[in-house]
C-alpha positions in Angstrom: -39.7 -5.8 14.7 -42.9 -7.4 16.5 -46.2 -8.3 14.3 -49.1 -6.4 14.6 -51.1 -8.9 16.8 -48.1 -7.8 19.5 -48.0 -5.5 22.8 -45.0 -3.1 23.4 -43.8 -6.1 25.9 -43.6 -8.4 22.6 -45.3 -10.6 23.9 -48.8 -11.4 21.3 -52.2 -10.2 22.6 -54.0 -13.7 22.1 -51.7 -14.8 25.4 -52.8 -11.7 27.2 -55.4 -12.9 29.8 -57.7 -9.8 31.4 -57.8 -10.8 35.0 -61.3 -9.1 36.7 -59.5 -8.3 40.3 -62.4 -7.2 41.7 -64.2 -11.0 40.5 -61.2 -12.5 41.8 -62.0 -11.3 45.0 -65.4 -11.7 45.1 -64.5 -15.7 45.0 -61.6 -15.9 47.3 -63.5 -14.9 49.6 -66.9 -17.0 48.5 -64.2 -20.2 49.2 -62.8 -18.9 52.1 -66.2 -18.7 53.1 -66.9 -21.7 52.0 -63.8 -24.0 53.8 -65.1 -21.9 57.0 -68.7 -22.9 56.6 -67.9 -27.0 56.2 -65.5 -26.8 59.7 -68.3 -24.9 61.4 -70.8 -27.2 60.7 -68.2 -30.7 60.7 -67.7 -28.6 64.7 -71.7 -28.5 64.7 -72.3 -32.5 64.0 -69.5 -33.2 66.4 -71.4 -31.6 69.2 -74.3 -32.7 69.0 -72.7 -36.7 68.7 -71.5 -35.4 71.8 -74.0 -33.8 73.7 -76.3 -37.2 72.2 -73.7 -39.4 74.1 -74.8 -37.6 77.1 -71.0 -37.2 79.1 -71.4 -33.2 78.7 -72.2 -31.5 81.9 -75.3 -28.9 82.2 -72.9 -26.2 81.4 -70.5 -27.4 78.7 -73.8 -28.1 76.7 -75.2 -24.6 76.9 -71.4 -23.3 76.2 -71.0 -25.2 72.8 -74.7 -24.3 71.9 -74.1 -20.5 72.5 -70.6 -20.7 70.5 -72.4 -22.7 67.6 -75.6 -20.2 67.5 -72.8 -17.6 67.4 -70.5 -19.2 64.7 -73.7 -19.1 62.4 -75.0 -15.8 63.1 -71.2 -14.5 62.2 -71.0 -16.2 59.2 -74.5 -15.1 57.6 -72.7 -11.2 58.5 -69.6 -12.2 56.9 -71.9 -13.2 53.9 -74.1 -10.5 54.0 -70.4 -8.2 54.1 -69.4 -9.9 50.8 -71.8 -10.3 48.6 -72.1 -14.0 49.4 -75.5 -16.0 49.4 -74.9 -18.8 51.5 -76.0 -21.0 49.1 -72.8 -20.1 46.8 -70.7 -21.7 49.3 -72.5 -24.9 48.4 -70.2 -26.1 45.8 -71.1 -29.1 43.1 -69.0 -31.3 43.2 -70.3 -33.2 39.8 -71.4 -36.9 40.6 -70.3 -36.8 44.2 -73.2 -34.4 44.7 -72.2 -30.9 47.0 -69.8 -29.9 49.2 -72.3 -29.3 51.9 -75.0 -31.2 53.0 -79.0 -28.8 51.9 -81.4 -28.5 54.3 
């Protein structure tokens, strides 16, 4: 016999967790976009270092610039598509500061 606080599966209602699948989906998208943005920024910094070293041809510099602009544009489109603001991607790591540098 089950008690008054139990559901039909025999588990108590106190152990049941209501999950908002829509919110979980948005949070997962935000997490994935955060990782992608972090990688994009790291690639951008590396590209800038290589350009400043002067060991790239003009064609390579142009290609890197175009690629970085397209990546930035695509990130903005993905954020808009999924209702995520770019500032939402910058996780607060407490005493360590934020994950992404603030502009």
